[in-house]
Each structure stands twice: as structure tokens, then as C-alpha cells.
C-alpha positions in Angstrom: 39.9 -11.5 -0.6 37.9 -11.3 -3.6 34.0 -11.8 -4.0 34.2 -15.7 -4.3 36.1 -15.7 -1.3 33.0 -14.5 1.1 31.7 -16.9 3.3 27.5 -17.9 2.7 27.0 -17.2 6.0 28.5 -13.6 5.8 26.7 -13.2 2.6 23.3 -13.8 4.3 24.0 -11.9 7.7 25.8 -8.8 6.6 25.6 -8.0 3.0 22.1 -9.2 1.9 20.4 -7.2 4.5 21.6 -4.1 3.0 20.6 -5.4 -0.6 16.8 -5.4 -2.0 15.4 -8.4 -4.2 16.2 -6.8 -7.4 20.0 -6.0 -6.6 20.1 -9.7 -5.4 18.5 -11.0 -8.9 21.0 -8.5 -10.9 23.9 -10.4 -8.6 23.0 -13.6 -9.7 23.2 -12.7 -13.3 26.7 -11.7 -13.1 28.6 -15.4 -12.9 28.1 -18.7 -11.3 29.2 -17.9 -8.2 27.0 -14.8 -7.9 24.4 -17.1 -8.9 25.3 -19.3 -5.9 25.1 -16.2 -3.6 21.7 -15.1 -5.7 20.1 -18.5 -4.9 21.1 -19.1 -1.0 17.7 -20.1 0.5 18.2 -18.1 3.6 17.9 -14.7 1.9 15.0 -15.6 -0.2 13.5 -17.0 3.3 13.5 -13.4 4.1 12.0 -12.2 1.3 9.4 -14.6 1.9 8.6 -13.4 5.5 8.0 -9.9 3.7 5.3 -11.0 1.9 3.4 -12.2 4.6 3.4 -8.6 6.9 0.1 -9.5 8.7 1.8 -12.7 10.3 4.6 -10.0 11.7 4.3 -9.4 15.5 3.8 -5.7 16.6 6.0 -4.6 19.6 6.1 -1.1 21.4 8.9 0.5 19.0 6.7 -0.6 16.1 6.3 2.6 14.0 2.4 3.0 13.2 1.5 4.8 9.9 -2.1 4.1 9.3 -4.1 2.0 6.9 -4.9 2.2 3.5 -6.5 5.4 3.3 -4.2 7.2 5.5 -2.5 10.2 4.3 0.8 8.9 4.4 4.2 8.6 5.9 5.3 12.3 7.8 8.6 13.0 8.6 10.5 14.7 11.0 13.8 16.3 10.1 16.6 17.2 13.3 19.6 18.7 13.6 22.6 18.1 11.0 24.1 14.5 12.2 26.8 12.3 10.3 24.7 9.5 12.1 24.2 6.2 9.6 20.2 6.6 8.4 18.3 3.9 10.0 14.6 5.0 7.9 16.3 4.0 4.8 16.4 0.3 6.3 13.0 0.6 7.8 10.9 1.1 4.5 13.1 0.1 1.6 10.8 -3.2 1.4 7.6 -1.0 1.5 6.0 1.2 -0.9 6.8 4.5 1.1 10.5 3.8 -0.6 10.3 6.1 -3.2 8.3 9.0 -0.8 11.2 8.8 1.1 13.7 9.2 -1.1 12.0 12.0 -2.7 11.8 13.6 0.9 15.7 13.4 1.0 16.0 15.1 -2.6 13.6 17.9 -1.4 15.6 18.3 1.3 18.9 18.6 -0.3 17.5 20.9 -2.9 17.2 23.2 -0.1 20.4 23.2 1.0 19.4 20.6 3.9 21.4 17.7 2.9 22.8 15.7 5.9 20.0 16.1 8.5 18.6 13.2 10.7 15.4 12.3 9.3 12.4 10.6 11.9 9.4 8.9 10.7 6.5 10.4 13.1 4.5 7.7 14.4 0.8 8.0 13.6 -2.2 8.5 16.4 -4.6 5.7 14.9 -7.5 8.2 15.5 -5.4 10.7 13.1 -4.7 7.9 10.2 -7.5 8.7 8.3 -7.8 12.3 6.4 -11.2 12.9 7.8 -12.1 11.3 10.9 -15.6 11.4 11.8 -18.3 10.1 14.1 -21.2 7.8 13.1 -24.0 6.6 15.0 -22.7 8.4 18.3 -19.3 6.3 17.8 -15.8 7.7 17.2 -14.7 6.1 13.4 -11.3 4.5 13.0 -9.8 2.1 10.5 -7.5 1.0 13.2 -10.0 -0.6 16.0 -9.6 -4.1 16.6 -11.8 -6.6 14.8 -14.1 -7.3 18.2 -13.7 -3.9 20.0 -16.7 -1.9 20.1 -16.2 1.5 20.9 -18.1 3.8 23.5 -21.4 5.6 22.3 -21.4 8.9 23.0 -25.4 8.5 24.2 -23.9 6.4 26.6 -21.5 8.5 28.1 -22.8 12.2 27.9 -24.3 14.3 30.6 -27.4 16.0 30.5 -25.7 19.1 30.1 -23.9 17.8 27.0 -25.1 18.1 23.5 -27.3 15.0 22.3 -25.6 14.7 18.7 -21.9 15.9 18.2 -23.1 17.9 15.1 -21.4 21.5 14.5 -18.3 23.4 15.8 -19.5 25.3 18.9 -17.4 24.6 22.1 -20.1 22.4 23.4 -19.6 19.7 20.5 -15.5 20.3 20.3 -15.3 19.3 24.0 -17.5 16.2 23.6 -15.5 15.6 20.8 -12.4 15.4 22.9 -14.0 13.7 25.8 -15.4 10.9 23.2 -12.0 10.4 21.7 -10.3 9.8 25.6 -13.0 7.5 26.5 -12.6 5.7 23.5 -8.8 5.6 24.1 -9.1 4.8 27.5 -11.4 1.9 26.6 -9.1 0.7 23.2 -6.5 0.4 25.7 -8.1 -2.2 28.4 -9.5 -4.0 25.5 -5.8 -4.3 24.6 -4.8 -5.2 28.1 -7.4 -7.7 28.4 -6.3 -9.5 25.3 -2.3 -9.3 26.0 -1.6 -6.8 23.0 0.3 -3.4 23.3 -1.0 -0.5 25.2 1.4 1.7 23.5 0.9 0.9 20.2 -3.2 0.1 20.1 -3.4 -0.5 16.7 -3.6 -4.1 16.0 -3.5 -4.8 11.9 0.8 -5.2 10.9 -0.1 -4.1 7.7 -0.6 -0.5 9.0 3.1 -0.7 10.6 6.3 0.1 8.7 7.1 -3.9 8.6 10.9 -3.3 9.5 10.0 -2.4 13.0 7.9 -5.5 13.8 8.7 -8.9 14.7 9.2 -11.2 12.3 6.9 -14.3 12.7 7.8 -17.5 14.5 5.5 -19.6 12.7 5.9 -19.5 8.9 5.8 -22.1 6.0 9.2 -24.1 5.7 10.1 -25.0 2.5 13.6 -25.6 0.5 12.9 -23.2 -2.3 11.7 -19.8 -1.1 12.6 -18.3 -4.3 9.9 -20.5 -6.0 7.7 -19.4 -3.3 8.6 -15.5 -3.8 8.2 -15.8 -7.5 4.7 -17.5 -7.4 3.6 -14.9 -5.0 4.7 -12.1 -7.2 3.2 -13.8 -10.1 -0.1 -13.6 -8.8 0.6 -10.0 -7.9 1.3 -9.2 -11.2 -1.8 -11.0 -12.6 -4.2 -8.9 -10.5 -2.8 -6.1 -12.0 -3.9 -7.0 -15.3 -7.6 -7.7 -14.3 -8.6 -4.4 -15.3 -6.3 -3.9 -18.8 -8.7 -7.4 -19.3 -11.9 -5.3 -18.6 -10.7 -2.6 -20.8 -9.9 -4.7 -23.7 -13.6 -6.3 -23.1 -15.1 -3.0 -23.3 -13.0 -1.9 -26.3 -13.8 -5.1 -28.2 -17.6 -4.4 -27.3 -16.9 -0.8 -29.1 -15.3 -1.7 -32.0 -18.2 -4.6 -32.5 -20.8 -2.1 -32.3 -18.3 0.4 -34.5 -18.2 -2.6 -37.0 -21.9 -3.2 -36.9 -22.8 0.6 -37.6 -20.0 0.5 -40.7 -22.0 -2.4 -42.1 -25.0 -0.9 -41.6 -23.5 2.4 -43.4 -22.1 0.3 -46.2 -25.5 -1.2 -46.8 -26.9 2.1 -47.3 -24.5 3.3 -49.3 -24.8 0.5 -51.9 -28.7 1.0 -51.5 -27.8 5.1 -52.6 -25.4 3.8 -55.3 -28.0 1.8 -56.7 -30.5 4.3 -57.0 -27.8 6.8 -58.5 -27.1 3.9 -61.3 -30.6 3.8 -62.2 -31.0 7.7 -62.9 -27.5 7.5 -64.6 -28.8 4.7 -67.5 -32.0 6.7 -67.9 -30.0 9.7 -68.4 -27.9 8.0 -71.3 -30.6 6.4 -73.1 -32.5 10.3 -73.2 -28.9 11.3 -74.7 -29.0 8.1 -77.3 
């Protein structure tokens, strides 16, 4: 059996899940048959779904990695095994893919190639680099939109610190208590709203997308490739904005420099004119 004998549904279900968008684009350039595979609408539907991360559904097995200010993914290596590497598929559609590959290369460099690697799910309270307490509430960028965290002033006992400032034992115990009660309130909030009690954060963008459930409702189209390309073009246009601002800044600096240059040339001409008068006088004196 050659490549052209592969049925569309086999390519879609068993081959394309292991390919990135750039791989599909490269395949489509090989021949007319490959171009057919590279333009299958169901394949591009999957790529489209990756562009609507916010609509994916969180389940109890989803891997939480934190928000945009998170310190990144943490990995855990275990004993050597020959099992298929699941993380490769988990994060191949995310910005963490290169980071993971670099981690694998680092392990290989120190003779640890072949170890099983697992992503360590991140506690929502630890997903920011420096968790802090502001106005008596524990800061966290993973809170649900309408969730109001408990205030320390409402839960503290008379023998506990008024403010959780400093590093003494009373403050440390107070912070632990505030975190515990905040987590309990968060779990209760999720229970009342039908959310996961294991994965408290309800922002899909804070999770590895391939560990989420695909959205049940999304836009229907006969040409998902065109939609994806438009989304990619829009994303690239946003990247151009800083360059446009820099160009405007440089143009202003060039205009200021040209203005200064014109002023210097005018001043130079005035100086040359004065010098010429003296040269004419010297010629007349020497006649």
C-alpha cells in the first residue's frame, strides 16, 4: 500500500493527530494527492478548535499550569521506561512544546535519556511567582470571575495578628489559615456552580489544551482552513503593531535630525558668506 491508497478517514483519525499544522502544510505541497490530504476539512476543524482555547471544557484530569504570569511548566522525571511519551502530544499544540523539548535534551545531555517525564499540575495559589495578600485577601489570578475570597479581618481570632505582614510564626500560621479557608470557600463555590472540585481554576487558558475536553458547540464551516488562516493573519497583524510604533518613532527622530541638519547647513552658509567677504578684502589689499 502506498500513501495514495490511504483512505481519508484513516489519515484523519490515525495519522493527522501526530502532525502539527506546519507538517500538514508541507505535506500538501508534495503532490496533488498529498494536497488533497492537506486540505481535508476535518483536519483543519481540529486546528480551528485549538484557536478557541477558552471554549474547551475542564475535567478532573486536566493539567493546570497557571495563567500568563505563571513561572512555566514544571516537570518530574521518574524511573526509566520504554512507554510512549504522552506529554509530546499533550503540549505539541502549545507554546510550551519547545520548552519541553529543551528539557528532554537537557536530560539526554546528562545521560538521563529514556526517563518517563510527567508534568506537575500547579496549585492555583502557587501559579504566580510571588503570591501575596492585599486588603486582607489572598491574591490569585485563577479565581472565577464572581468569586469573592474570604477576608482575613472576618476570620481572624482575637489572639491572631490584625494584619498578615512580616515573617513571625503568628503571621505564617495566619497565612496558612487564610489559604485553607479560601480554598474551602472556592471548593464550595465550584460545587454550587457545577464546576470541578478537583481543578478549582475555571479558566481553560490556564490548562494544557490537550488535557481538556473539546467544546461541544463551535462554528460550523465547509472551509476551516480559511478560518484558521484568517485567525493566524490577525495574530501576525498584532505582532506588527510594535514595529509600526517603532517606525513612527524613528521617522520622528529622522525628521528632527533633518530639521537640525537644515539648521546647520544654513548656519554653515552664513559662516561661508562671512569668510568670503574677508577673502575678497584680502585680495584687494594684495593688488
